[in-house]
N, C-alpha and C positions, 0 to 999 in steps of 0.2 A: 436492218437491226444487226448489230455486232456480234458475229461469230463468239461463242463460248465452247473452248474446248477441253477435254477432261484427257488424262492419263490415269495411271493407278493411285499416283499418289498426289498430283497435281490438280488445279481448274486454273486454264489461262484464260483470262476474263479482260473483260473491256477496263482500262484504266477512268477512274474518276475523282474526283477532287478531293475525297476523302483519301486518297492514296498520296497527296502528296508528301505527306511523314515520309512514308516508305519510298518515295522517290527520293528523299533527301539523303533518308539514311544508305543507299548507294550512292549515289551519284556526290555526297560530301565526302565519301572516303575515299582517300589517295590510292588505294590498294585497288579499288574500281577503277576509277577514270585514268588510270598509270598508261594503259594502252587503249584508252577511248578517242583520243581526239577529239575530246572535250573537256572545257575547264572543269575543276573541283568546286562543286556548287557553294556558296557562301553564305545564301537564305534560302529562307522556304517559299519567297516569292518568286524563284527561280524555279523551285519546282515546281510550283505552281504553273508557270509558266510552260515548262514542259509538259503536265497534265493536257494543256490546251493546245498545245503543241502538234502530241500525240494525237488527239481528237482530230483536230484541223486536219492534219495529213490523210486520214480515213478517210474524212468527207470529201477531201479531194482527190482520192484514190491516187493519193501518192506514196503511202505505206501505210501497215496495219502495225499496231505494239497492241500485246497481251502485258497486263498485269501477270505475272508469277504468285499465285496464290497454293500453300500446301494447303489439302483438304482437311477439313475439321480446325482450322484456325481460321483467324480473322488478320488480314494486312497481307502485303505484297511482299516478297524476299527480292524480286528483280523482276525486271521484262525482258521480252523475247519480241520480236516480230519483223517483218519486210521493212526494209526502205529502198528507196528510188526504184519502187513499184511501177512497171509499163505494163500495163495489161494489152495493151497494142501490140508489143513486142514480145509476152509473153515470160517477163523475168523480172527477178526484184532480187534485193543482196538481203540477206540474214543478220540480223546483231541481235548482241543478247546481254547481259549481265546479271550476277545475283551476287547478294551481300554477302563478305568474305566467313560469314557464320554457317554458311550453308554449301561454301564449296565443298569439293570431293566427297559428293552423297549422293552421285547419280542426277540430281534435279536437272541439272542444263542439257545433259543426254538426252532426258525424258522429253523436255521440254520441245529440243531442238527436234527431235525426231516426230513430235505430234505436228508441230510447225510445217516440216518437212514434207509431212503428208497430206495436209489443208493447202499447201501450194502447189503440189503435183496435180492434187484429185479437186479439190472444190476452186480453188483460183484458176485454175488452168495453166500454171504457169510451165513451161520447158528446161528453164534454166534458173539456179538461185545461186547468187554468187553469193562468195564473202570478201571483205578485206580487214585485213587482221595486222597490226605492227609485228617485225621481223623476231623482236624479242618476246612477243606472246606464246609462248611455248603450251601452256595449257589452252587456248585456244586452237592453236594450229594442232595439237593432238585430237584434240573433242571434233575437228571437222574431218580429219583423216578418220577417226574410227566409225565415224557416218556416212564415209563413203566420197567426201570430197577430194578433189585433184586439185594440185597447185598450178595455177597457169602460169606465172612469172611475179614480178617486183614493180610496184608503181614508186618509183625514185619520187623521193621529197614528196608522198601524197598525202599526208594526213599531218596537221600540226598538232603541237600538245606544247603549253606552255611557250608558246613563240618560238618554239623550234620544230624544224621540218623532220621528218621522218621517211621510210622505206615503210613499204609494207608489201605484205603478199598479197596475192589477188588467187583465189581459190572459186573453183565450179563444181556444181552438182548437176547432170542432165536427167532429163525424167528418164528419157530413152538409154541411158548406162548404168540404170541402178539394179 
């Protein structure tokens, strides 16, 4: 059964077919995809494919992705979760995005802290990593704020619109919190 998480202002819940519109709203926005390593979506069919990808990833224990919903409202404002989940090695990489209408309101920090807690507690992770485009200052600042440390640079690691970009790699270790 897919876990539902709650914070003071948010519900982190399973993403369903009904969320394709919210997925499209985020991933069709170039402000969101600019540092994502993902081409901007052009159709609802692509958003529906994302919903299926997230579902299959969870079933295969390769990742887990929650829809971020504000309490008392309908529809997601972004997603958050773990990619490259390796239960055997007790590690995963965190990823998130939120629609620009909801930037700078603390929602992402709130969701990140809850997902980290779930990862170290319920999933038994000992390492949570993050890979971030070097120019993505907002994400870098958020990771530092919640305790991540920069480990280094991954050269030509992510492609965006056919061009290679360097990224920083960060980590948060269960025993170093």
